[in-house]
N, C-alpha and C positions, 0 to 999 in steps of 0.2 A: 620482726618485719623488717626488712629495709624503709631506711628514712625515703629513697624513690617512691618504694608504695604505700608512705603514710602521709605525705604528701599529693599521691595519686590519688587516694580516698579523701583524704581533708577534702581536697576540691572540687571533685564529683559531689563529692554531698552537699557541699556549700552551694553547687550547679543544682543538683536536684532540687532544694531545698528551695533556694529565690525562683524556680519556675514554679514549683508550684505555690508559693506565700504568698500572696498579691501587698503586699505590704513592706513588699523590697524593693529597693530604690533599684533603677537599670541602668550604670553611669554612658551605657550606649547608647547610639543615634539622637530623635529627635527627640527635645522633652515639652510636654505640652503644662498651660496649668491647670487647672481647674475647671474652662470653660471649654479643653478643650483647642485652646490655640497657641501655637506653636509659641514658649516663653523669647521673649526679647531683651536677653539683658548681655552683652557683648561682652570679654575682657570685663569682667568688673570681679564684684568681690561678696562673699556674704559674712552675715552680721548677726550677731545670736546675745538679743536680749530680753529678758522675762520672758523665757520659755519658749520665744519666736522667733526664726532665722528669715534675714532682710539679706534679698538681692539684687543689688545696685548691680543695674548695666548699663551701655548705651544701646540706645533704641536704634535700628537701623531698618532703611528702606526694603523690602525682598531680602532685608539676611544682607546687605550690601553698603550700599548707604546710607553714612552715618548723616544725623538729622539733628546733630548738634543736640541730644536732650540724657538724660538719665532714667533709665526707667527701672522699677520697683515692683518687685513682687516677691508674697512673704506667707513665709510657712510654720506649720505646726512643727513638723516631722520630717520636713528637708527631699520633702514624695508631693505631696496636693502642694501646691505654689498658687496662689489667685492673687490676680492682676491688680495694684494697688496706682497705679498710671506714671503719670513723669511726674519726676519731684524736678528737677533740674530745663530748664529749656531756653537754651544762646538763641533759638532758630529765626525770634526777632531783633537780632544785633544787625547794623550794615554790616554784609557782608555773609557768606556761609561759612560757619562754621564748626565744625569736627570737634568735641569729645572722646579723647578715647582713651580705655583703663582707670577707672573710676574709679577709687575703693574710697572706702569709710574705718574710720576709726576712733576713738575713743581720746579723747584730750582730758588728765586728769586733772591739770593745771586748770581749766577754764570751766568743767566737768559738765563739756557740750562736744556732740560728737562732731570732722570735721572731715567732708568730700575735696580731694584731691586730683585730677587729672593729667591728662596732658591734653593743652588744647589747641586745634591749627585752627589756620585758616584756608580753605581751600584752595589749593595750587601751592602755598607756598608753607612747605615741609621743614617744619625744622629737628633734626637729632640732637 
């Protein structure tokens, strides 16, 4: 059997397997949390810790306007996500701020997790 035919058979098998199995991750389309609400964590990162995954991302109004907040979702399997709420909120500061592309990593020197992001005052975008 040719390499092309083998790859085609493997691809079709994977598609059929994931279509039948309910626990497959579908990377296409809208991802909802366990309550059926669209996940609102744009431009973020997923951090594994103690058998769970933590998804930090920008919270946006209607998927467009950046609220100056970082939203957190938690999962045990990368498929079922629970909304853990806002973990950083700059909306009470003077002016309207956007938080873009929040990232979280572990700092070995301090033994703490660190979050960094692009912060912008609305209308004053800096590259």
